[in-house]
N, C-alpha and C positions, 0 to 999 in steps of 0.2 A: 668405319663407326660401325659399332655393332648393331646388327636387324632386330634383336631385342637382348634381353637381360641375359639369356642364355647362351650367347653368341658372341664373338668377337672377331672384327675384319684382321685378313693376314693382307698388307700390300707389299709386293715389290716391284722396285722400277729401277730401269738402269740410270746412270747418269745423266744422259741426256733426255731424258723421260721417253724415248721414243718407244718401250715396252714397258707397257704398266698391266700386273697380274695382281691380283685382289681374288680372295678365296675366304669362305666365312670356317671357323674349327669353333666346337663348344667350350665355354669358359671352363669345364672339367676336364679336359685334356691337358689343360695348361698348366706348366710351362711343359712347351714343346722339347724333346727331345735332340741334342746337337751332339754331331761327331767331330771332331778337330782332327784333321788329316796332316802330320809331318815328313812323308812323305817327300823322296828329291822332287818325282814328278810334278806334287802339288804346291811346291814353293817354286819351281821353275815354270810352271803354268799361271801362277797368279802374281808372281814378283814378290808376294809376301811370305812370311817365314810358315804361314800354315794355312789351308782351306777347310771353312768350317761350313756343313750345311744341315738342313731340316728336311723332314719329309714335306713334300709339296704339299696341302688337303684335302687339292684335286684327283680325280684319278688320270694318267697320262694323257686319256684319250679327249678329255675336257679340255686341255691346254693346248690353246694354238699358238705353236714357236718355227711355225714356218717362217716367221720374217729374222728370226734369229740364225746366226753363222755356228758352225759346228765344227771341233774340233776333237778327235779321238788322241789320246794318248795313250790308252792301250788297247787290246781286243775286247774288252769289256765297258773302260769307259768314257764317255764323250761328255765334252764341254759346250753347251748354247751359250754363244756370248750374243753381243750386240755389237755389230761391224761397225758402228760410230764410234761410238765412246770405250767399248774394248769390255764393258762391264759384263763378268761371268754370271747370269742368271741363275741356271741349272745344270744339275749331273744328271747323267742320263747313263743307266747302265743294261747292257746287253743280257744280261742274266731275271732284270727288276725291269720287262719292259712297258708291266702298268704302271708305274713311279715315276716320279720325278726330284731329286734332290733339290731344293732351294737354299742359293749361297745364302748364309745371314745375315751376310753385311750388306744386302740388296734390302731387306726387309724396313719397313718405316719403322721408329722411334716410338712406339705409340706407349700409353700410360700404362701398360700391363707387363705382368711376371711373364714374360711371352716364351723365353729361352733357358732353357738349362744346358750346360754342357756335361757332358755324361762322362764321354772316354775321351783320351788323347792316346790316336793309333800312330803306328810308325816313328814311334819317337826315335827309335833306335837309328832311323837313317839321318837324324841333325847331328850325332857326335858328341855334340856339348848340350842337347837337351832343348836349344833352338827355345823358341816360346812358351815353351811348360813352365820353365822358371816363374812367370810371373801371371801364369792362367790354372794356379793349384784350386783355388777354392774362389772363383768368378760366380759364383750362384748365389742368387739372392738369400737361398736357406743357408747359406755356409758351409753346402756340404764341397767335395773335394772332388775333383775331376779326376777319373784313373787314368794311370800312363801305362800303356802296353808298349814293347819294344817294335812290335809288328801285330799285324793278325793272320789266322789260318789260311791260306793260300784257298781259292775258290767260296770261301765266303758269302752267304749269298743275302745276310743281314749285314747292317751295319755294327753290331757289337763287336767289338775289338776280340782278339783272342791273342794267346802265348803267354808270354812272359811278361808280367808286370813290374812294372818298374821303380824301386821307392823315389821318393822326390831327393833324395842326397844323393841321386846320380845325376851325373856324373859327380865325383869328388872335386873337390877346389881344385887338390894337388894336379890335375890331370888337365885344366884349362888354362888358356894361354893368359888369361888375366888382364889386370888394367897397363902394365907398363912392359912385358914382353911385346917381341914382333917375332910374325914369321914370315912368309914369304914376302916379298915386294910389289909380286903381282900377281891379280884374282880374273879368271874370268869373268865377265858379264854376258848371261847366255839362259837363253831361253830354253821352252821343254821344246820345240821343233829344230832349236839350234837355226831358225830365221834370222835371230838378233846373236850377235856374237863379236863381242869387243873385250877389250880388256882395261883394267884399272888397275893402276900403278900409284905405288906408293908415292907423296910426291917430297921431293928434298927442300927442308926448309932447316938445314942444320947451321945454314950461315945468318939464318934470320933470327930478327929482337924479338921478344915477345911482343911487343907493341904492332911490329912486321908483319905477324902472321894475321893468315886470313879470318875471317870470325869461324869459317867452318872446320879450322885445326885445333885441338885441345893443346895448349903450349907445353902441358906437362909431359904429354909422349910423342907429340908432333904426329898424331892418329887425327884419319878423319872423326867427323864427330857424327855420332849414331842417335837417330831419334824416334822418339813415340809420337804419331799422330791418330787423331780419333777424329776428326774432321767429317764431315758428310760428303765430300767431294772425294777425300780419299777414300774412305769405306766404299764408297758406289763404285769407284774405278778400278778397285783389287776384288771387292767381293768378300770382304774381311774388314771385320770389326777395327783392329789395333795393326796400322799399316807404319812398317820400318821402314826408315828413309838412311841415306847416310849421304850428308854433304860431300863433294867432292868439287875441283876445279876442271874443268871442261879440259884443259890441257896437260892432264894427267892420265886422260882415257885415251887409248888408240884403238884401231880396227885389228881384229884376230892376225890380219897378217903384216902388221908391224907399221901401216901406214898410217898417218894422222888423222886425228879427229877434229871437226870444226872448234876453232876457239872461240867460239862466244854461242848462246841459243839461236841468234838473230840468222847465222851461218850454217847451224845445221838445221834450223826451219828451212832453208832456204833449199838446203840440197836434199831435203824431203819432198819440196814441193817441186822440185825438178828432178824426182824421180831416179835419184841415183842411185844405180844398184848395187853398189858397194857398201850401201846400209843395209843390205838384204830386205825382211819385212818390217823394218822398223815405220811405222806411220804416227800419226798425232793426231790427238782431238782438241780444238784451241776450245777450253772451257769457260773462255771467260777470254777478252781481247788482250791482255796481257799474260796467259797462258798458257800452254803448252802441255799436255799430258803425251806422252810417248808410250806404244805399244806395239807388240810383235800382232800386225793384220793376220796372222795363219793361227795363233792358240791362244791370242788374246794377253799374255804374258804383259803387265806393265812393266814399264822399264827406268823412263826417267820422267821426273818434273820439272819445268823451267819455267822463271817469270824473268819479264823484259826488267826487270828493274834491277836487277843482279845478273848479267848477261854471261859472264865467267864463273859461274857455277850451278851445278845441274846436280837436281836429287835423285840419288841412284837406289833401285830397290834393292832393298840388302838380302832378297828372295831369289834371287838370279847370280849371288855370287857363287863361285865353286872354291871355297876357303877349305883347305886341307884341315883346318882345325876346329871345324863344323859351320852350324848354317848361321853363327852368329858373327864369325868370322872377325874374332876379339882381337886378331893379329893383327886387323889394317881398321878396324874398328873402334874408337873410345864411345862406349854408350854411356846415355845419360839416365840412368834408371833410377825410376822412381819421380820424373817430372815427362807428365805427358801431357801434349801439347792437343789446344782447343778444344778442350773438356768443356768447354761451353755450348758444344753442338750436342751433347749428349744429355744435357739437362732436361729434366720434367719427364723420360722415359725410361724403359726397361732396360737400356743400355746404361746409365747413369751408377747405378751400383755396382755395374761389373768392373766400368770403368778406373773406380772407384777400388775395385780390390786389385786391379792390374798397378795401378799406381802403390797400393800398401806394398803387394808382395814385391814388388821389382823393389822398393828400398829395401824390405827385408832381406831379397836375398843378398841383396849388394852388401849389407852390413854381413850377414853369414860367410860372404865369399873374401870378404876382407878388402871391398875395391873401394876406394876412396869416390867422393862426389867427382861428377865433370865438371869440369870449370864452368861452362855455359850456368849450370846450375847455379854455381856458387854466387858466379857475377849475377845473376837475375835474384838470387836470395839476398846479398847484400846490397842490391839497388833499392830492395822493398824495403828492407831495414832502415835503409837510410832514411826512404822516404817517410817512414813510420815515425823517425825519432824527429823528423822536421816539423811532420805535421801528428801532433797528437790521435785528432780527432778522423777519423774516418776520411778519405778527401778523393775525391774523384780519381787522382792520378793514381791511387790504388787501390785494385778493385779488392773485391770481399776474395776472390779467390788467391790474392797474393797474399791476403791476412792468413788467411788459410795456411797457406804455404809457410808462410814468417811465422806462425803459431807451432811448428813442425821442427823448426828448425834447432836442434838440441844446441847445447851451450859449448860443448867440445866441438862443433863443427861449423856454429856460426859464425866465424871470423872475430875479429877486434869486436873488443866488449863495448867502444862507441855504437858499434851497427847495432846492438841489441835494445828492447825495449823492455816494454811489460807483455807479458805473455799474453796473446790474445789466440782466438780463434772464432768458429762461426757461429755458437750457440752462443758466446757472450762478447757481441762486440763491444768494441770500445764507445764511451757513451757519445751520444750523437748531440750537437744543440738542436732547442726542441722545436724551432721552426725551423731547422731543414728539411727538404723536400728529395732531396738526391742525395743526400750522405755529404753534405759539402758546410762545412762551417760559414754561416753568413752572418756572424754578429755583427761585423762592420757594415752588415747589407742594411740597403734602406726596409725597414718592417713594413709590412702590409697594411691596409686599413685594417678596421676592427672589422671582425665578422660580426656585423650587425647592422639591422637597418637603418641609418641615422634618422633620428626625428629632426624635424624640422623642414627649412626648406629644403623638395627638391624639385628639380628640373624638369615638369613635365614631358621637355622634350630633348633629354641630352643629347648633345652636341655627341659626334663620333669620335672614336680614341683610335689612335696608331702608336706600334711600337716598330721600330726600326732598330733590327741588330744586325752589324756587320764585323764579321771578322779580318781584320785588314792588315797591313805589311806590320804595322806601327801599332796594334792592337784591337781590342775591341771598341766596335763604336754603337752608343747606345742613344736613340732618341723616342720622346714618346709625349704626346700634345694632344690635344683635341683639333679635331680637323674639319674646314668646311666640306661642302659639297664639290666644291667647285675644286679646291685643294687635292681631294682626295681623288679624285679623276684623271689628275695630272698624274697623282704619286701612283697611281695603279698603272699607268703607261711604263712612267720611267722607272719603275723600278724592274722592270723584265731587261733593262738592257744592262748586258755583261759591263762589269769595271774591275776595277782592281782587289775586289775583295774574293778571297777565299770560300765563302761560304755566307750565308744569311739569312734571315727570320723577318719578314714583315706582315703585320699583323695589324688587321681592322677589327674593331668592337664596336656595336650597334649598341649600346645600354637603352635600356628602355625604364621608368618608372615603377613599373610592376608588370610582373608575365601578363598579358591578353589573357582573357575569357574564353571568347568564342573563336571556335574554329573559322571565322569570316575574318576575326584581326587577325589571326596568325598568319592568313594567307596576304596580307598588306606588307610587300618589302619595304623596310625604314629607310630605304633609297631610292631615289629615280629610276627609272629604264636604261637612262645613258650609263648610270654606275654597275647595273648589272649587267648590261651587254659588256660595259668594258672588264667587270670581272672574267665574263666569257672569254673573251678575246685575246685577255693578255694573260690571264691566270689557270685559263682551261677550267674553268667551274661548270658545270653542268647542270640542267636544269632542275634535273631530280635535287640537287643538294639545296637549290631554293624552295624547293616544295617540301622537302623533309621536315621542315618546321611545322609545318600544319599537319602533311598526312600523315607521319610518322607516330607511332605514338611514342616507340620507343625502338633503336635500330641503329644499327652501324652498316657500311658499304663501300666497296673501292670500286673506283672507276677510272678511266682514261682519260686524263685531262685532252690530251688532243692525239685522238685516234690514229695509229700508226705510227706515232713517235713513243717510242719504248725508254726513251730517258724519261718522261715526265710519269708520275705515279700520284694519283689522287685517293683521296679518303672522305666520308662525311659521316657524322653522328648524331644522332638526336637521343640526348638524355629524357630519362621519364618526366612527362606533364606531369602537374600537380604538386612539384615538390620543389625546394630551394634547388638553384642549379639546373633550371629546368631550360637546356638549350639548345640550339643548333651549332654545328662547328662544321667549316669547311676547310679540304687542306688539299693544297697540290706541290708537289717537289721535283725540282728540277735536278735529276741525279748527276747531269753532267755540270752543271754550274752549283750544284746544293744549295740552290736557294728555296725557300720554304714561303708561301703564302698560306695567309689563314684569314679566316672571317668566323667571327662570332656574333650570335645576333642571340637575341631573348634575355643577354645577362641585364641583372639588374644592376643601378650605379655601385651598389658596394660589391658586388661581385665581380666586375670589371676591374674593379680597383686593386680589388685582391688577387686576382690574375697577373693583372701590371706588375705589382708589388713582386709578387713570387719569381716571376719572368727577367724582372732586373737583378734578386736575387740569385738567377742561375744563368744569368745571362751568358756565360762561357760553354752551354752545354747547348745551345742553340742550334748548332750544326745539325742536332738531330729531328727530323720530321716529326716527333712523336711528343716533343716536349710538352708543347700546349696543350692535348687532350689528357696527358698524365697528371698534369697539373689540377684539370679541372675535375679528373677522375677523382683525384684524393679526395677533394670536399665533396665531391657527389658521396664517394662513399661514407662520408665521414656525418652523412646525414643518416644512413643504416647505422650508424654506429654508435647516434647519438637516441634513434628511435627505439635501437633495441636497448640500452641503458634504462632509459623511462619503463618500455615493456617490461623489462626485468623487474625492475623497482616496485611497479605498481602489482606486478604479479606477487612479488616476495611479501609486502605488504597484506595483498588478501590472504593468501596462504595464512601469514601469520595470525590474523584475525579468525579464524576457522580453527576448530575444535579437532585438530589434527597434530600427531608426532612428525615433528621434520627432522630427519636424520642428520642433515649436513648445512642446513644454513641456520647460522648466525646470527643474531641480531636482537633487539629491543623488544622484550615481551609485549604482545600486544594485548589487549581486551579481545575479547568472543564476539564478534559480531553477532548483533540480533535478528538486523533487519536482512533476511537473507533474499528477499528481493532487489534489494540494492545491492548484491551482492552480485546476483544475477544479470542485473545489467551491465556491472563493471566489467563482467566477463567477457557480456555480450562484446561492449566496447573493444574491450581488449583483443579480443579474438578478431575481428573485422579491422584492425588496425594491423595487427598480424599478418594477414593475410596480403595487405598493401604493400607491406617491407618485405615479404616474402617476393613478390614480382618485381620489386625496385633491385632486390641485392641479383635475381636472374638478371634483371637487365644488366646490373654492374660487372657481373661476371661474364658475361656476352662479350662486353665491351674487351674486358680484359684478354680474351681469348682471340677476341679479331684483330687484337692490336698486335699480342703476343708472337704470331706468324713471321710478321712481315720486320719487326724489330729484330727477331733472332735470324734472319735470313739475312741483317746485314753485315757486312766484314766477314763473307764467308771466304772458303783459301783463293777461289777466284775472284772475288774484290777486295782481298786483302789493302790494309792503311785508304782505306777509300774514306772513313771515318773514324775517329778520335778511339781508340778501345776501351782507353779507361770510362770515357763516357757512357759508352753502350755498355758496359760490364755497370755501372751505376745504375742505367735505368733500366736495365733487363732485372737487376737484384729488386729495386724499386716496384717494377710490375709485378714480378714473383713475390713480392711481400702484399702490395695489393688485394693479388689472388689471394694469397694464405688468409688477410686479413676477411676477405670478403664470404670466404669458406668458414670461416669461424663465424663470421655474423648469422651466416644462413644455418649452420647448427643450434647458435643461441636461437635463432629464430623459431626455428621446427620445434625444438624444447618449450619455446614460452607458448608453443600453440599446442603441443604435445599435454602441456601442463594445465591449460586452460581446461583444456576439454574434460581433463581428470578431474579440476575443481569444479566444473559446470556440473559432471556427471554426482560430484560428492554433494555437491547443493541441493541438486535437485533429490538426491536420496535424505539429504535432512529435511528440506520441505515437507517431502511426503512422508517422513516421520513424525517430523513436529503434527504435520495434519491428521494424522492418525491417532497421535496421542493426545490433541485435542477433542477429536472425536468418541476417544475414550472415554476420557473425561465427563463429555456431554452425555452419552450414553450412560454413566455408572450414576450420572446427577440424576438422570433420569427416569431411571430402575429406582432411585432411591424416591424420588417424588411418588412416583407410579405406587411402591410399597405404602409410604404415607398416606397416600390418598387410598389406597384398599384399605388400609387400617381405619380412616375417618369416613370411609363408606360404610364400614362392616357397624362401626360405634355408631354413625349415624341412622342405618338401619335398625339395631337394636333401640337406639333412642323412639327413632319411628315408633315400632311396635310397643315400647310403652309409651307414648307417649297416643297412642291409638286406644290402648288401654284406659289409661285415665281418661283420655275423653266419654269414652262406650260410658266409664261408672258416672263420669260428672252428667252425661247424658240422661243417665238412666234417674239420678237423683236428683238433678237440676229444678225438673219442675216441684216434684214434693218441698226441695229445700225452698223453692222460690214463694209458695204458695206458705209455706209455714212460717218463713222469714214477714211474709205481708199480712198474714193474719195475727201474726204475734207482736205487731204496733201497735201503740195506744189507741190508733185512729178508730180501732174497732173493738167491743164489748160487748162479747159474747155470753157472758155470766148470766145465768136461769134466773139468778134472784134481781138481774136489772128488766126493771119494766121499760125504763126509757128509748132512746136510740139505737140501734144497734152500732151506727156507721157515724164517726164525727163531722160536725163542719168542715173540719183543719185538713180532708183527708187530702185535698189539692195540694199543699205544702209539698208531701209525697214526692207528687209526679212533676211539682217545679224544679225541685229540687234537685231531681233525678237528674231530669231533663240539662239543666246549667252545669252541671257536672261532668256529664258526657261530653257536652260541648267542649268546655275547656281542654278534656282529656285530647279529644281530637285534632283542637286549637295547637295544641303545645307539640304533639306527635307531628302535625305539618311541617312546621318551621323548624324543627330542632333537627329532624331526621337529614332534610339535605346537605346542612351546616357539618355537622358529622360525616355525611362523604366526602365532602369538599376538604375536610380536616385529613383525611386519610389520602387523596389524592396525592396533596400538599407533600404528603411525608412521605411518598414515593418517591417524588422530586428532588427531596429534599430529606435522605433520610436521616437521621439521628447517628454521629459517629459512632457514637456508641453500638449502636446496633451495628454499624456498618463493619463496624470491628469483629464482633462478635459474630456475625455471620462470614464474614473473612475465615475467623478460626476454624467454624465449622466446615466450611469448603476445603478447606486446607487439610483438616482431620478425615475428610472424605476422601481427598485425592489420595492422601497417603495410603490409605486402606486399599482404595481401590491399584494403586500401579504397584501395592504389594501382593496382591493378589496378581495382577498380571503378570510379575516378575515370576511368582511361583507356574504358570500357564507355561509362559515362554521358557522356564527351565524342565519343567515336565516334558 
């Protein structure tokens, strides 16, 4: 695990894990350069066809190697190895006392481009090219690793020197080949010669083909040579590709000609009794049924034995001293292009390297004209037969098998009846829609509808149980509702060892709905007596019961019965506040292969779905992780559906905005006018997306949590413990779910980033619209101000005119009044008039004047308010013709204003 984004950790450890070393290396220095040495000394010191190391990132003084044993196989080079399991950990050079070279095979298979093979040195020692034939281009970048015959003596660096060998060396004509035989006996000898035996060619000339042991090629009667890349062999020898030859123990003798033990049991007893005739031979029991033999002095790997085949032993090919070369083709029939245990290198930097090794081994075989090894032909024929029999991928045929089958050329694939449609990894055969584990379940019961049923829901549903057992007669499957008393008895009885080969016992506690509060979650759906029974018989820990309320989301491994390593336990709590929010506890007995599961928090329809799916894949119930994988499948479906909804909503929002999309095809949408509504949608979308992000992270955490124990099953030490085909199918399913989760995480990140960008765009559009509105208002106000100014000036001018008129009027008004008043007939100032100068009717003038003035004042008093009311009513209910006239005036004004604004922006 890297300390930060710029560094990554490099971890090396031995097979028994008594020695673990970790260092940090900058990612900028990756990949680290490795150098493979094919000299006689390295082959005989490891038992492999080569040794390979890189410079350890830490200085020598910072590495504590005091607990490692040391063997000096030259005056310059020493090997530091584990004295218990023989794993070679470091090279130590007298000429470079400050540095260490770590064996690449001891380095963890992390998901980094960690190692790049630069050169092969001392290839000349191999005579036939050794392992360089399939290590030509083993690097992730496709770069070729150079081959050198040797290197200059006394070189202080790892750079190989000397004659560079082409990859067509040696010529095919000088190789022993597939059919030709050489010597009948070959020494098995380690570097220090403390192990010194002889491997003899077996005499099988009088045996029929069907009478031959499986380790003998019937075509040439040679021993079969294999490629193994399992973690155990890798750590045992410190190299990534280990080569074994299968031999019968009766054809091995001691160097002095004395007989060898006839079985692996007798061999082990001889070593346990300290028989000195076996020299420095020792063994490490990497599992109860496996013994790995090595030289206790120089750490060379020698034999691999398994109690299931006591008469056959795996011999380390690197220790053979054959006259025709390191591969000893005169006595070994190689299975080129066929690598065992490839599943151990998946998901790490070794996977690409091993694919290259497999490919190059096959290409080299074809170039040299070697036929396929009989075991490989047999394997491919079996795969093809399975595919013909079952067109859909089924658990008896792993995806690796499909990949192998797809590479079988027609000329080499045997009878046409064994050939079927072309298959490959990228385009596997179509699978049934409801198949979770690559199994055709068309005839199996279908799961309950994945929706919450309407109608009556039992507020306190009864617990449900599922009991699956593999008996001699087949699979027994039971499921039903169960009472508390029955459950208490069943829990106790389920641990009784019976005739079953394996079994699964699961109890589900459905609920009408998920509890809402923390206090409700702390209430067990079963009485204390049943909880105590779970703990006593199934080994459930208190933490697993508390996880439903206390954990928001998470998983953890625990020891059901501390001190008893045959029991393993796990529990997980899926994320709260979503569908499939459950707590699941598992305990598994490795000895009896019985699995016990309790699921709580499921709603009734979820429980029915789990039971239906489990019924359809009951043949796979041997594996303890089947139930959590089913639940993870549906839990992951929540993320998928949520992302689909969010992506669709995001697309609709994007399509409604005035923008150009260069990738999205869909119906054209009208441009959204309500930007405030869009911002609300984006805010809700962003919040939901953040929640889905956390959900996906929790799902990825579950997948990675179960990946390690799943891929540790059926290692070399525990072979045949679980069905390989079921394991392969489940591993592929887990990888598929991880790929889906990573893809959903990427979609989720895209939606979040897109929403952020759209929110920025909407904010910019809102600001732009506000600015445009303010500009229009400002323009209108400026126009009104200009009009007001004109009116004010006119009013001022009119006012001045009125003042002049008023002044003139005031000047002439007295005279006018006097002239008018005295010009009426009520006065007679004629000189010839001798009578009265003023008429007695002069009062009529004043009366009429007063009456008319009153009438004018009265009319003004009543008419003026009515006119004001009419004007106010016109403002509230304007005349449509006037409104349209006003709008046309505004549009004309806005057009002129915007034209002026564009001119300003252009400027």
